[in-house]
C-alpha positions as CSV (number, residue, x, y, z in Angstrom):
1,M,6.4,-9.8,3.3
2,F,3.3,-7.5,3.5
3,E,1.7,-9.7,6.1
4,S,4.9,-9.5,8.2
5,V,5.0,-5.7,7.9
6,A,1.3,-5.4,8.8
7,A,1.9,-7.4,11.9
8,A,5.1,-5.7,12.9
9,C,4.3,-2.1,11.9
10,G,0.6,-1.7,11.4
11,V,-0.4,2.0,11.0
12,R,3.3,3.0,10.7
13,A,3.6,1.2,7.3
14,I,2.9,2.2,3.7
15,G,2.4,-0.6,1.2
16,V,3.1,-0.1,-2.5
17,V,2.2,-2.6,-5.2
18,M,3.9,-1.9,-8.5
19,T,3.8,-3.4,-12.0
20,G,4.0,-7.2,-12.2
21,M,2.2,-10.4,-13.0
22,G,0.0,-12.4,-10.7
23,H,-1.7,-11.5,-7.5
24,D,0.9,-12.3,-4.8
25,G,0.6,-8.8,-3.2
26,T,-3.1,-8.9,-2.9
27,D,-3.5,-10.7,0.4
28,G,-0.7,-8.6,1.8
29,I,-2.4,-5.3,0.8
30,V,-5.6,-6.6,2.5
31,A,-3.5,-7.3,5.7
32,L,-1.8,-3.9,5.6
33,S,-5.1,-2.1,5.1
34,K,-6.7,-4.0,8.0
35,S,-3.8,-3.1,10.2
36,G,-4.3,0.6,9.5
37,A,-1.4,1.0,7.0
38,R,-1.6,3.3,4.1
39,T,-1.8,1.6,0.7
40,L,-0.9,2.5,-2.9
41,A,-0.9,0.8,-6.3
42,Q,0.6,1.8,-9.6
43,D,-2.0,2.8,-12.2
44,E,-2.6,0.8,-15.4
45,A,-1.3,3.4,-17.8
46,S,2.2,3.5,-16.3
47,S,2.4,-0.3,-15.5
48,Y,4.3,-2.5,-17.9
49,V,2.1,-5.4,-16.6
50,Y,-1.0,-4.4,-14.7
51,G,-1.8,-7.8,-13.1
52,M,-0.5,-7.2,-9.6
53,P,-1.7,-3.6,-9.1
54,K,-5.0,-4.5,-10.6
55,S,-5.5,-7.4,-8.3
56,A,-4.6,-5.3,-5.3
57,A,-6.9,-2.4,-6.3
58,A,-9.8,-4.8,-6.9
59,T,-9.8,-5.7,-3.1
60,G,-11.0,-2.2,-2.3
61,C,-8.1,-1.9,0.2
62,V,-5.9,0.4,-2.0
63,E,-6.3,4.1,-1.0
64,H,-4.4,5.6,-3.9
65,V,-3.9,4.4,-7.5
66,V,-1.2,6.6,-9.1
67,P,1.2,6.7,-12.0
68,A,4.7,5.4,-11.3
69,R,6.2,8.9,-11.3
70,Q,3.7,10.0,-8.6
71,I,4.5,7.2,-6.2
72,P,7.4,9.0,-4.4
73,I,5.4,12.2,-4.2
74,T,2.4,10.3,-2.8
75,I,4.5,8.5,-0.2
76,A,6.1,11.8,0.9
77,R,2.6,13.3,1.3
78,L,1.4,10.3,3.3
79,L,4.5,10.5,5.5
80,K,3.7,14.1,6.3
81,S,0.1,13.2,7.2
82,H,0.7,9.7,8.4
83,R,-1.5,8.4,11.2
84,H,0.5,7.6,14.3
85,P,-0.7,5.5,17.1
86,T,-1.2,7.2,20.4
87,T,1.6,6.4,22.8
88,Q,0.4,5.3,26.2
89,Q,2.3,5.9,29.4
90,V,2.7,2.7,31.5
């Protein structure tokens, strides 16, 4: 899913990896980051299982690692300051 969002939305996307096992969000976070999207992961202290957020953060492509309760606040802040692509007139 993250790869599709990266391709379709690029810098207009915000990717969030939350508690869970495995590393299935890792490649997607890398794709999102490379496309210019903003990225977040839940921190270890607030995660029930830290496997997925840890794997994503280990890529170096996660901008913000925050407690679960801070995720909505962080998203709102990013939306206010979100990078928008320049619109070109054709």
